RODO-2510 file (C-alpha; in nm, 4 decimals, decimal comma):
residues 354
     n   res          X          Y          Z
     1     m     9,2523     9,1724     7,1830
     2     i     9,3982     9,0190     7,4976
     3     f     9,1503     9,0338     7,7843
     4     e     9,1768     8,9561     8,1552
     5     q     8,9084     9,0076     8,4209
     6     v     9,0060     9,0331     8,7878
     7     a     8,7460     9,0095     9,0651
     8     t     8,8114     9,1514     9,4118
     9     g     8,5051     9,0795     9,6192
    10     g     8,2336     9,2523     9,4208
    11     c     8,4753     9,4823     9,2366
    12     q     8,5782     9,4072     8,8794
    13     s     8,8964     9,5228     8,7059
    14     y     8,9979     9,4632     8,3465
    15     l     9,3313     9,4305     8,1688
    16     i     9,2997     9,4733     7,7939
    17     g     9,5877     9,4563     7,5511
    18     c     9,6708     9,4827     7,1845
    19     s     9,7901     9,1437     7,0625
    20     e    10,0048     9,3062     6,7925
    21     t    10,1881     9,5740     6,9906
    22     s    10,1607     9,4282     7,3454
    23     g    10,0432     9,7623     7,4836
    24     a     9,7785     9,7343     7,7562
    25     a     9,5365     9,9397     7,9627
    26     l     9,4184     9,8596     8,3128
    27     i     9,0611     9,9649     8,3880
    28     d     8,9390    10,0311     8,7443
    29     p     9,2351     9,8709     8,9262
    30     e     9,1919     9,7981     9,2977
    31     i     9,4707     9,8696     9,5467
    32     t     9,5071     9,5176     9,6890
    33     q     9,5624     9,3594     9,3469
    34     i     9,8669     9,5543     9,2277
    35     d    10,1062     9,2587     9,2248
    36     h     9,8417     9,0435     9,0552
    37     y     9,7909     9,2945     8,7735
    38     i    10,1635     9,3203     8,7096
    39     a    10,1991     8,9421     8,7107
    40     l     9,9072     8,9036     8,4678
    41     a    10,0544     9,1576     8,2287
    42     a    10,3930     8,9846     8,2411
    43     r    10,2362     8,6428     8,1836
    44     d    10,0484     8,7728     7,8800
    45     g    10,3529     8,9550     7,7444
    46     l    10,1870     9,2948     7,7907
    47     r    10,3212     9,6309     7,8979
    48     i    10,0715     9,8500     8,0808
    49     r    10,0529    10,1891     7,9072
    50     y     9,7422    10,3455     8,0635
    51     l     9,5646    10,3312     8,3986
    52     i     9,1972    10,4200     8,3663
    53     d     8,9338    10,4854     8,6314
    54     t     8,5805    10,4992     8,4952
    55     h     8,4814    10,7351     8,7787
    56     t     8,5720    10,8474     9,1298
    57     h     8,5105    10,5330     9,3324
    58     a     8,3395    10,5557     9,6715
    59     d     8,3422    10,1908     9,7779
    60     h     8,7007    10,0784     9,7244
    61     f     9,0503    10,2180     9,6871
    62     s     9,1807    10,2820     9,3387
    63     a     9,5314    10,1651     9,2499
    64     t     9,5782    10,4114     8,9648
    65     r     9,8010    10,6618     9,1408
    66     q    10,0247    10,4051     9,3074
    67     l    10,0623    10,2101     8,9837
    68     a    10,1323    10,5323     8,7945
    69     r    10,4231    10,6033     9,0273
    70     q    10,5444    10,2461     9,0085
    71     l    10,5169    10,2025     8,6316
    72     g    10,5650    10,5599     8,5125
    73     v    10,2475    10,5612     8,3017
    74     p     9,9555    10,8094     8,2888
    75     v     9,6296    10,8019     8,4823
    76     v     9,3285    10,8556     8,2553
    77     m     8,9878    10,9830     8,3709
    78     h     8,7066    11,2006     8,2434
    79     r     8,7828    11,5712     8,2430
    80     a     8,5235    11,6247     8,5203
    81     s     8,7286    11,4184     8,7652
    82     p     8,8265    11,6148     9,0783
    83     a     9,1471    11,4128     9,1253
    84     p     9,4569    11,6354     9,0879
    85     f     9,6830    11,3460     8,9857
    86     v     9,5052    11,2670     8,6565
    87     d     9,7542    11,2937     8,3688
    88     m     9,5181    11,2592     8,0725
    89     r     9,1676    11,4044     8,0950
    90     i     8,9384    11,2884     7,8179
    91     g     8,5964    11,3997     7,7010
    92     d     8,2961    11,2446     7,5338
    93     g     8,3804    11,0776     7,2036
    94     e     8,7566    11,1044     7,2493
    95     m     8,9762    10,7974     7,2197
    96     v     9,2769    10,6456     7,3899
    97     m     9,5026    10,4760     7,1350
    98     l     9,6335    10,1382     7,2432
    99     g     9,8256     9,9921     6,9521
   100     k     9,5590     9,8747     6,7093
   101     l     9,2852     9,9156     6,9700
   102     r     9,0734    10,2274     7,0101
   103     l     8,9174    10,2950     7,3505
   104     q     8,6368    10,5432     7,2935
   105     a     8,5040    10,7389     7,5904
   106     i     8,1311    10,7915     7,6418
   107     h     8,0549    11,0449     7,9142
   108     t     7,7758    10,8965     8,1260
   109     p     7,7162    11,1186     8,4313
   110     g     7,4648    11,0088     8,6897
   111     h     7,6365    10,7720     8,9288
   112     t     7,9019    11,0442     8,9531
   113     a     7,9585    11,3571     8,7485
   114     d     8,2823    11,2152     8,6068
   115     s     8,1476    10,8718     8,5083
   116     l     8,2464    10,7416     8,1683
   117     c     8,2132    10,4186     7,9742
   118     l     8,4712    10,2812     7,7328
   119     r     8,3817    10,1134     7,4058
   120     v     8,6442     9,8759     7,2688
   121     e     8,5494     9,6632     6,9676
   122     d     8,2533     9,4462     7,0773
   123     r     8,2821     9,5379     7,4467
   124     l     8,1570     9,8210     7,6620
   125     f     8,3192     9,8842     7,9984
   126     t     8,0374    10,0510     8,1876
   127     g     8,1917    10,1382     8,5245
   128     d     7,9067    10,1917     8,7700
   129     t     7,6681    10,3388     8,5127
   130     l     7,5137    10,0094     8,4013
   131     l     7,5474     9,6924     8,6082
   132     f     7,4206     9,3389     8,5589
   133     g     7,0537     9,3610     8,6497
   134     a     7,0934     9,7050     8,8053
   135     t     7,2409    10,0511     8,7615
   136     g     7,4803    10,2607     8,9624
   137     r     7,3337    10,4382     9,2638
   138     t     7,2853    10,8154     9,2577
   139     d     7,2887    10,9052     9,6279
   140     l     7,6658    10,9526     9,6627
   141     p     7,8513    11,2836     9,6075
   142     s     7,7866    11,4277     9,2562
   143     g     7,5246    11,1585     9,1851
   144     d     7,2209    11,2707     8,9846
   145     p     6,9269    11,0432     8,8895
   146     e     6,8159    11,2805     8,6119
   147     a     7,1608    11,2644     8,4530
   148     l     7,1716    10,8864     8,4929
   149     y     6,8396    10,8550     8,3097
   150     d     6,9815    11,0500     8,0159
   151     s     7,3075    10,8526     8,0177
   152     l     7,1190    10,5248     8,0067
   153     f     6,8137    10,5866     7,7910
   154     h     6,9614    10,8468     7,5573
   155     r     7,3118    10,7020     7,5261
   156     l     7,3941    10,3465     7,6296
   157     l     7,0636    10,1766     7,5522
   158     r     7,0750    10,3147     7,1977
   159     l     7,4015    10,1355     7,1240
   160     d     7,4293     9,8016     6,9445
   161     p     7,2238     9,5541     7,1527
   162     n     7,4913     9,2895     7,0933
   163     l     7,7599     9,4918     7,2716
   164     r     7,8896     9,2930     7,5683
   165     i     7,8995     9,4933     7,8896
   166     f     8,1600     9,4677     8,1628
   167     p     8,0768     9,6730     8,4747
   168     a     8,2989     9,7743     8,7654
   169     h     8,0889     9,5674     9,0065
   170     d     7,9207     9,2304     9,0213
   171     y     7,8335     9,0451     9,3393
   172     k     7,6897     8,7264     9,1890
   173     g     7,9804     8,5870     8,9889
   174     r     7,8478     8,6676     8,6429
   175     q     8,0999     8,7212     8,3644
   176     s     7,9185     8,9457     8,1164
   177     s     7,5878     9,0501     7,9659
   178     t     7,4804     9,2509     7,6614
   179     i     7,2984     9,5776     7,6087
   180     g     7,0067     9,3819     7,4646
   181     q     6,9864     9,1450     7,7601
   182     e     6,9859     9,4346     8,0045
   183     i     6,7124     9,6172     7,8118
   184     a     6,4993     9,3034     7,8289
   185     s     6,5577     9,1931     8,1875
   186     n     6,7196     9,4649     8,4013
   187     p     6,4481     9,5658     8,6536
   188     r     6,5603     9,9273     8,6787
   189     l     6,5508     9,9728     8,3022
   190     q     6,1840     9,8793     8,2965
   191     k     6,1115    10,2231     8,4445
   192     q     6,1282    10,3889     8,1051
   193     e     5,9531    10,7138     8,1938
   194     r     6,1882    10,9755     8,3347
   195     a     5,9728    11,0586     8,6378
   196     d     5,9287    10,6912     8,7292
   197     f     6,2997    10,6180     8,6944
   198     v     6,4045    10,9229     8,8977
   199     a     6,1534    10,8427     9,1721
   200     m     6,2795    10,4846     9,1890
   201     m     6,6431    10,5948     9,2184
   202     r     6,5610    10,8464     9,4901
   203     n     6,3865    10,5822     9,6979
   204     l     6,6320    10,2910     9,6848
   205     n     6,7387    10,3476    10,0483
   206     l     7,0710    10,1702    10,0052
   207     s     7,3200    10,1438    10,2900
   208     m     7,6373    10,3475    10,2567
   209     p     7,9587    10,1711    10,1460
   210     t     8,1736    10,0677    10,4405
   211     h     8,4699    10,2938    10,3638
   212     v     8,2906    10,5694    10,1743
   213     t     8,4565    10,8666    10,3482
   214     e     8,8078    10,7250    10,3297
   215     a     8,7628    10,5968     9,9742
   216     l     8,6389    10,9332     9,8485
   217     r     8,9196    11,1145    10,0286
   218     t     9,1942    10,8985     9,8843
   219     n     9,0484    10,8570     9,5360
   220     m     8,9755    11,2291     9,4988
   221     s     9,3027    11,3557     9,6439
   222     g     9,5529    11,0825     9,5711
   223     g     9,6224    11,0497     9,9424
   224     k     9,6873    10,7180    10,1103
   225     s     9,4444    10,4961    10,2947
   226     v     9,5169    10,3598    10,6408
   227     a     9,5630    10,0155    10,4860
   228     q     9,8260    10,1555    10,2483
   229     l    10,0160    10,3218    10,5305
   230     l    10,0146     9,9973    10,7271
   231     a    10,1219     9,7896    10,4279
   232     e    10,4081    10,0260    10,3478
   233     a    10,5206    10,0303    10,7106
   234     a    10,5128     9,6497    10,7266
   235     l    10,7491     9,6327    10,4289
   236     r    11,0074     9,8344    10,6227
   237     v    10,9833     9,6522    10,9554
   238     p    11,0932     9,3055    11,0757
   239     f    10,8637     9,1261    11,3202
   240     m    10,9104     8,9081    11,6270
   241     s    10,6728     8,6235    11,7078
   242     l    10,4782     8,5969    12,0314
   243     e    10,6643     8,2768    12,1148
   244     e    11,0054     8,4376    12,0669
   245     l    10,9143     8,7323    12,2894
   246     r    10,7759     8,5012    12,5585
   247     a    11,1010     8,3027    12,5607
   248     r    11,3029     8,6224    12,5989
   249     v    11,0782     8,7482    12,8798
   250     e    11,1004     8,4173    13,0668
   251     a    11,4784     8,4143    13,0238
   252     q    11,4843     8,7709    13,1598
   253     e    11,7086     8,8854    12,8780
   254     d    11,7999     9,2515    12,9002
   255     d    11,9203     9,3102    12,5445
   256     l    11,5689     9,3944    12,4204
   257     i    11,3637     9,7021    12,5090
   258     v    10,9921     9,6219    12,4901
   259     l    10,8133     9,9464    12,4094
   260     d    10,4368     9,9488    12,4654
   261     v    10,2884    10,2226    12,2452
   262     r     9,9299    10,2015    12,3755
   263     e     9,7726    10,4629    12,6013
   264     r     9,8429    10,4555    12,9752
   265     d     9,5118    10,3005    13,0855
   266     a     9,5519    10,0044    12,8488
   267     y     9,9120     9,9569    12,9606
   268     e     9,8188     9,9538    13,3291
   269     v     9,5498     9,6879    13,2810
   270     g     9,8108     9,4465    13,1483
   271     h    10,1442     9,4627    12,9656
   272     v    10,4451     9,2486    12,8825
   273     p    10,6578     9,2202    13,1986
   274     g    10,9334     9,4795    13,1895
   275     a    10,7788     9,6777    12,9035
   276     r    10,8227    10,0531    12,8939
   277     l    10,5305    10,2833    12,8156
   278     l    10,5611    10,5379    12,5347
   279     p    10,2233    10,6134    12,3703
   280     r    10,2344    10,6395    11,9922
   281     g    10,1020    10,9957    12,0012
   282     q    10,4066    11,1062    12,2042
   283     l    10,6681    10,8954    12,0282
   284     e    10,8459    11,1586    11,8207
   285     l    10,8435    11,4161    12,1017
   286     r    10,9742    11,1871    12,3775
   287     v    11,1962    10,9466    12,1882
   288     n    11,5231    11,1211    12,2768
   289     q    11,4296    11,1235    12,6440
   290     e    11,3148    10,7614    12,6553
   291     l    11,5523    10,5964    12,4078
   292     s    11,8932    10,7544    12,4298
   293     d    12,0868    10,4728    12,2586
   294     p    11,9944    10,4179    11,8908
   295     t    12,1969    10,0952    11,8806
   296     r    11,9660     9,9145    12,1252
   297     r    11,7265     9,6499    12,0003
   298     i    11,3665     9,7666    12,0433
   299     l    11,0369     9,5810    12,0086
   300     t    10,7149     9,7805    11,9761
   301     c    10,3789     9,6368    12,0792
   302     c    10,0184     9,7585    12,0830
   303     e     9,6741     9,6019    12,1120
   304     l     9,6345     9,4540    11,7617
   305     g     9,9734     9,5031    11,5982
   306     y     9,8805     9,7912    11,3682
   307     v     9,9907    10,0955    11,5677
   308     s    10,3091     9,9187    11,6760
   309     t    10,3972     9,8547    11,3103
   310     l    10,3634    10,2259    11,2346
   311     a    10,5649    10,3086    11,5463
   312     a    10,8428    10,0659    11,4529
   313     s    10,8596    10,2136    11,1037
   314     t    10,8871    10,5641    11,2485
   315     l    11,1637    10,4602    11,4872
   316     r    11,3624    10,3008    11,2062
   317     e    11,3262    10,6199    11,0020
   318     m    11,4577    10,8139    11,3024
   319     g    11,7717    10,6011    11,3192
   320     f    11,6721    10,3201    11,5561
   321     l    11,7663    10,0601    11,2991
   322     h    11,7282     9,7572    11,5260
   323     t    11,3572     9,8124    11,5902
   324     v    11,1116     9,5277    11,5329
   325     a    10,7355     9,4979    11,5895
   326     l    10,5422     9,2283    11,7729
   327     d    10,3508     9,0037    11,5363
   328     g     9,9999     8,9836    11,6784
   329     g     9,9736     9,2460    11,9495
   330     m     9,8681     9,2328    12,3123
   331     k     9,5276     9,0844    12,2354
   332     a     9,6966     8,7760    12,0906
   333     w     9,9474     8,7760    12,3798
   334     r     9,6649     8,7612    12,6353
   335     e     9,4712     8,4980    12,4417
   336     a     9,7835     8,2803    12,4340
   337     g     9,7961     8,2947    12,8138
   338     y    10,1407     8,4529    12,8216
   339     p    10,2587     8,6415    13,1333
   340     l    10,1245     8,9878    13,2121
   341     a    10,2276     9,2606    13,4503
   342     t     9,9823     9,5234    13,5737
   343     g    10,0015     9,8660    13,7296
   344     p    10,1611    10,1963    13,6345
   345     a    10,4754    10,2335    13,4320
   346     m    10,7960    10,2811    13,6215
   347     t    10,9286    10,6356    13,6109
   348     r    11,2725    10,6555    13,4583
   349     a    11,5278    10,8188    13,6807
   350     a    11,6240    11,1691    13,5765
   351     p    11,9886    11,2121    13,4692
   352     a    12,2182    11,3406    13,7411
   353     a    12,2964    11,7116    13,7318
   354     g    12,6455    11,8387    13,6666
***
């Protein structure tokens, strides 16, 4: 078996492959590591055949759907998964065939209703059911401490104690553990009576993951995160540096329309000299009135550079093919000490009648 482990902060992903057939599966991929996964597979001579999420993640953004579109391979999850984009739904005891490898699913509800673990030879990929020195939490949507107790004490802890475990999270840089080591030293597993374990889980008082609402929305629906939208927009848009824009402003060049897409109050406090105001929320509705010539060169700017990137992408889609975005935004412009104008936006003259 070919095995690669990829850490992203505290998140862990795994690439496993059959050394004879070169087929591979990617377990719990994270959205920011897509290029890394593909490069790893290519380096190891593997072709990714399956994309597997061990459960609906609430603390990071899964890459399964995007990779499925990119690679043309199926997304695999437990049949209880709410995600509509899952191609292969598997149940307890069923297997995914990967060349000579057999990935056997063990349904382990508790952290979430759709949690599963995958047993492959001497390894057990435990998702968020069993962690190093801990267990998955049960206070997120579909979590159930009673179910987690059964999944642990009636399923996983009865497996071969020499099985090496590989969870979806680790925040201390550990590489692996075994079932036996966790039975002996995992503090949460010392609560062996159901009532004690359930009471402990219900009183952990853990803080919520930073992006829990957005992560659940995207991972359950297959929708895109804000970061994805920004990254995709940035791929379609050229950028202009602060220094280049300053030079053009100081030279009073008139071949560039600077379009400030912030709200009016932010614009009036300070904007690039000569910039026009067109708030992002009004862009599509007012673009024909404000920008009549699609051949003009346009630069969009906002406070931090995010909204202006989305605006520039939209303008290019609408036919303004010479649109660029400011790299850095107005915050960086001010911090650099570059010139500012204040006051209301100039009203454009109405076209003459007749």
